[in-house]
N, C-alpha and C positions, 0 to 999 in steps of 0.2 A: 631694653637697650641691647638687644641681641646683635644687631647689625654692626655696632661699633666694637664688638669684642668684649662686652661686659661679662660674658661667660668664659672668656679666655680660651684655652686649648680644648675645652669640651665640645666646641663647635666642630672641630675636625672629626672627632669620634662620632658625633651626632650625624654629621654629613655622611660619613662612611656607612653608618647604620641605615640611614634613610636611602642611600644609593643601593645598598644590598636589598633593602625591603622593596624598593622600586623594581629592581631586577626580578625578584621573586614574584611580585605582583604582575609584572609584564609577562612572565612565563605562564603564570596561572591564567591570565587573560587570554593569551594566545591559545592555550589548551582549551579553554572554555569556548572560544570562538570557533576552533576546529570542531569541537563536539557539537556546537550549535549548527554548523554547516552540515555535519553528518546527520543530525536529527532532521534538519530541513530536507535533506536529500531522501532520507528514509520516508518521511511524510509525503514527499512529492511522488515517490515510487508507489507507495500504498494508494495514493489518490489515482495515479495512472492505472494501476491494476483494477481499482474499483470502477473507473470509467470504462475500461475495456470490458469488464464483466457485464456492466449495464448495457453496453453496445451489443455484446454477444447475445444477451437475453432478449433485448429488443428485436434483434434480427430473428431469433427463434420464434418469438410471438408473431411477428409479421409473416414469417413463413407458414406458421400454423394457420393464420387467418386466410392466407392465399390458398392453402390446401382445402380449407372449408369451402371457399368460393369455387374452387375447381372440382370439388367432389372427391378429392383424394385424401381427405383428412383421416387419420387412423391407419394409413398404409405406410409401411417402412420405406424410406427413400432408397435404401440400399438393396433390399431383396424383394420388396413389393408385398411381403406378407402383412397380415393384419397385426397391428400392435395391440397387445392385450388391454382390455378395458381398464384394468387396475393400474396399468402403466400410464394410461392417458388421464386417469383420475388423479394420480399422484403428480404428474407433470404434463399438463395439457399441451404444452408446446413441443413435446418430444417428437422427433421425426424418424427415430430408429427403434427397431424392436430390440429387446434385450440381447438376443444372440449377436446381432450386428453391432451393438454397443459393447459387446464383450461381457455381458452379465447374463446370468440365468434368470429366467422369468420367475418372480415370486408367485406362490400359489394365491389365487384370488378367493 
């Protein structure tokens, strides 16, 4: 018989306690929802970077295949020098020699 006041003045205190609890829960929920949005945004950005990387690699492989067909595979796109065999073995789709990429050629 709570509705009729069988608990007397205790309902006012209970109501106040529940209102405070609801306020704290709403604050927590709002914070959780904001964090969820941040997590979703971070995941979306990671996914976009992954897709961009895959597109870049796909383009490199297509370019290498075209160079094979043209007979220019293994030649640096920037300077025209031969790309060391070890570089092509490590990364067959490379189109730049180590100096043009800004790296020293490792010894083969």
